C-alpha positions in Angstrom: 0.0 -0.1 0.0 1.1 3.6 -0.7 0.3 6.0 1.6 -1.2 9.6 0.7 0.8 12.0 2.9 -1.0 15.0 1.4 -4.4 15.5 -0.3 -5.0 19.3 -1.6 -7.7 20.9 -4.3 -5.7 23.1 -6.3 -8.7 24.3 -8.7 -12.0 23.2 -9.8 -11.5 19.6 -10.1 -8.0 19.5 -10.3 -6.3 18.0 -7.1 -2.4 17.5 -5.8 -1.6 14.4 -3.7 1.8 13.7 -2.3 2.2 9.7 -2.1 4.8 7.9 -0.1 6.7 5.9 -2.7 10.5 5.7 -2.1 11.5 3.0 -4.8 9.9 5.4 -7.3 11.4 8.6 -5.9 14.6 7.1 -5.7 14.8 6.2 -9.3 12.5 8.9 -11.2 13.5 11.4 -13.5 11.7 14.5 -14.8 9.0 13.6 -17.9 8.4 10.0 -16.9 4.9 8.9 -15.1 3.3 6.7 -12.7 0.5 4.3 -12.8 -2.0 4.2 -9.9 -4.7 2.0 -8.7 -7.0 2.8 -5.9 -8.2 -1.2 -5.2 -7.9 -4.2 -6.7 -10.8 -3.5 -9.1 -9.8 0.0 -9.8 -9.0 1.0 -12.9 -5.0 1.7 -14.1 -4.7 5.5 -14.4 -1.3 7.1 -15.5 -0.4 10.2 -14.3 2.9 12.4 -15.1 5.1 12.8 -12.0 4.7 16.3 -11.0 7.4 16.5 -8.1 9.6 13.8 -6.2 11.5 14.3 -3.0 14.5 11.4 -3.0 15.1 12.1 0.8 11.6 11.9 1.8 10.8 8.9 -0.3 7.7 11.2 -1.7 6.1 11.5 -5.3 3.9 14.1 -6.4 1.0 13.8 -8.5 -1.7 16.2 -10.2 -4.6 15.0 -11.8 -8.2 16.4 -13.0 -11.5 15.0 -12.6 -12.6 13.3 -16.0 -13.9 10.2 -15.2 -15.5 7.8 -12.8 -12.1 6.6 -11.8 -10.7 9.9 -10.9 -13.8 11.4 -9.3 -13.3 8.7 -6.8 -9.9 9.6 -6.5 -10.5 13.0 -5.4 -12.6 11.7 -2.5 -9.1 10.0 -1.0 -8.0 11.8 2.0 -4.3 12.2 3.7 -4.0 9.1 5.6 -5.8 6.6 2.6 -3.4 4.6 0.5 -3.2 3.5 -2.9 -3.2 -0.6 -4.0 -0.6 -0.2 -6.6 1.9 2.9 -7.5 3.8 1.8 -10.3 6.9 3.4 -11.9 8.8 5.2 -12.9 7.6 4.8 -16.4 8.3 6.0 -19.9 11.6 7.7 -20.8 12.6 11.0 -19.3 13.0 13.9 -20.7 15.7 14.6 -23.2 16.8 17.5 -21.1 18.1 15.5 -18.8 20.6 13.5 -21.0 22.2 17.0 -22.2 25.4 18.5 -21.1 24.5 20.9 -18.7 27.1 23.5 -20.1 25.6 23.1 -23.3 22.0 23.7 -21.6 23.3 27.0 -19.9 24.3 28.2 -23.6 19.9 27.3 -24.9 17.0 29.4 -24.6 14.7 27.5 -23.7 10.7 28.0 -23.6 8.0 25.8 -22.2 4.6 26.2 -23.0 1.8 24.6 -20.7 -1.7 24.5 -20.9 -4.0 23.7 -17.8 -3.1 20.3 -16.0 -0.2 20.6 -18.4 1.7 22.9 -15.8 2.1 19.4 -13.6 4.5 17.9 -15.8 6.3 20.9 -17.0 7.2 21.7 -13.4 9.7 18.8 -12.6 11.7 19.8 -16.1 11.6 23.5 -15.2 12.7 22.8 -11.6 15.4 20.3 -12.8 17.1 23.2 -14.9 16.8 25.6 -12.1 18.5 23.1 -9.7 21.4 22.9 -12.3 21.7 26.3 -13.1 19.6 26.8 -16.3 16.7 29.5 -16.8 13.9 28.9 -18.7 10.9 31.0 -20.0 7.5 29.5 -18.9 4.4 30.0 -20.4 1.2 28.5 -18.6 -2.3 28.9 -19.7 -5.4 28.6 -18.2 -9.6 29.5 -19.0 -9.5 31.7 -16.1 -7.2 32.8 -13.2 -8.7 30.5 -10.7 -7.8 27.5 -13.2 -3.9 28.3 -13.0 -2.4 25.7 -10.9 1.3 25.8 -9.1 1.7 29.5 -10.0 4.1 30.3 -6.9 6.0 27.0 -7.6 6.5 27.5 -11.1 7.4 31.4 -10.6 10.1 30.5 -8.1 12.0 28.1 -10.7 11.6 29.7 -14.1 13.6 32.6 -15.7 10.4 34.5 -16.7 7.0 33.4 -15.8 4.4 34.3 -18.1 0.5 33.3 -17.0 -2.3 33.8 -19.9 -5.9 33.4 -19.4 -8.6 32.9 -22.2 -11.1 35.8 -20.6 -8.2 38.1 -19.7 -8.9 37.9 -16.1 -5.1 37.4 -15.5 -1.8 38.1 -16.7 -1.7 38.0 -20.5 -5.1 37.9 -22.1 -5.4 35.3 -24.9 -4.2 31.8 -26.1 -0.6 30.6 -25.0 0.3 31.0 -28.9 -0.3 34.8 -29.0 2.2 35.0 -26.2 4.8 33.1 -27.9 4.4 35.4 -30.8 4.7 38.1 -28.6 7.8 37.1 -27.0 9.5 36.5 -30.5 8.1 39.8 -31.8 10.0 41.2 -28.7 13.3 39.8 -29.8 13.4 36.5 -28.0 15.2 33.5 -29.6 14.7 30.2 -28.5 16.7 27.3 -29.4 13.7 24.7 -28.3 10.4 24.6 -27.2 8.5 21.9 -25.0 4.7 22.0 -25.1 2.5 20.1 -22.6 -1.5 20.4 -22.0 -4.3 19.4 -24.1 -4.1 18.0 -27.9 -5.4 20.9 -29.8 -3.4 23.1 -27.7 -0.3 21.4 -28.7 -1.4 21.0 -32.0 -1.4 24.9 -32.4 1.7 25.7 -30.8 3.6 23.4 -33.0 1.7 24.5 -35.9 3.4 28.1 -34.6 6.8 27.0 -33.7 7.2 25.2 -37.1 6.7 28.5 -39.0 9.0 30.3 -36.9 11.6 27.3 -36.7 12.0 26.6 -33.2 12.2 23.0 -32.3 9.4 21.6 -30.3 9.0 18.7 -28.3 5.5 17.6 -26.9 4.4 15.0 -24.2 1.8 12.7 -25.5 0.3 11.6 -22.0 -3.0 12.5 -22.6 -3.7 9.9 -24.9 -2.3 6.8 -22.6 -4.7 4.5 -21.0 -3.2 1.5 -19.9 0.6 2.7 -19.7 2.3 -0.5 -21.1 1.7 -0.5 -24.6 -1.0 -3.2 -24.3 -3.9 -1.6 -25.3 -3.0 0.6 -28.2 -5.0 3.7 -26.9 -1.7 5.7 -27.2 -0.5 4.4 -30.8 0.4 7.6 -32.8 2.3 8.4 -35.8 5.5 10.4 -35.7 7.0 11.3 -39.0 6.6 7.8 -41.2 6.4 5.5 -38.1 4.3 4.2 -35.5 4.8 4.9 -32.0 3.3 4.5 -28.4 3.4 7.1 -26.0 3.7 5.1 -23.0 6.8 3.1 -24.0 8.4 5.1 -26.7 7.6 8.3 -25.0 5.9 10.1 -23.5 7.6 13.1 -25.1 8.1 13.4 -29.3 9.3 15.5 -31.5 6.0 17.9 -32.0 6.7 18.9 -35.6 6.6 15.2 -36.9 3.4 14.2 -34.6 0.1 13.7 -36.5 -2.1 15.3 -33.9 -5.3 14.9 -36.2 -4.7 11.3 -36.4 -4.1 11.0 -32.7 -7.1 13.0 -31.7 -9.3 10.8 -34.2 -8.1 7.9 -32.4 -8.7 9.3 -29.2 -12.4 9.7 -29.7 -13.0 6.4 -31.5 -11.0 4.4 -28.7 -13.8 5.7 -25.8 -16.4 3.2 -27.7 -16.3 -0.5 -28.1 -17.3 0.1 -31.7 -14.3 2.3 -32.2 -12.2 0.2 -30.9 -13.0 -2.9 -33.0 -12.7 -0.6 -36.1 -9.1 0.8 -35.3 -8.2 -2.9 -34.4 -9.5 -3.8 -38.2 -7.6 -0.7 -39.8 -4.4 -1.1 -38.2 -4.1 -4.5 -38.1 -0.6 -5.8 -36.5 0.2 -2.4 -35.1 -3.3 -1.5 -33.4 -1.2 -3.0 -30.3 2.4 -4.5 -29.6 3.4 -2.9 -32.8 6.1 -1.1 -31.1 7.8 -4.5 -30.8 9.2 -3.6 -27.1 6.3 -4.2 -24.9 5.2 -8.0 -25.5 1.7 -6.8 -26.7 1.9 -8.6 -30.2 3.2 -12.1 -28.7 
């Protein structure tokens, strides 16, 4: 059992929990995720790691109510426990593999939308701890929906909140904030965008035009988290990939977002899953060759 040490509501339908998971905390890196289960019959829920404390042996997760399982999860309190807390899973951010001195020479931009601020935070924090400053744009519908503001501002070089309704910070979408920064003379070597699929799509369309290499996290389409179910199958360039075992981060300019969003909708129904299996054949699940799902 994995004890919940802290449970906090961050915004409407968005929650944060600190969970006692020493082994995961010892080995995780920014960009990776865990799978949680509340009980023996509970749904497997993949969640990107928001923060970790190796000494305390804790992992911080942030989640949004989107279905029955996450609604039930929101009722858990400090002192309750998860039946399973599996991880770290997925590949770490490519940033942690780069030479620190090379990173210090780069101008890095993060763009987060909604709950996407949670997986952005550990990467920005990791960079900050290694002396690398990054600009961070975080967007939400309203000021009340912005999360982790104080924590994000503390570790970012420059923090730019955006609200769709103009109630706080930059008035408008995150893409208009990106354009404003570039028009003001900022030159970025790389952009990391994490958030709703439609947001990442339009950030990538813009950064491709601006010739800024862009990395996206495809964690929003994960279901099983092991490559077995096929939910997170996507096309990257001319290759079939699975977000959970090959990612979750990919070159955003090569991701076929339209295909991924269409699959995401079809996968929600039994008939849709049957159609996808028929259309995709051997690559429907296990096609990556790494997860064993094709055996």
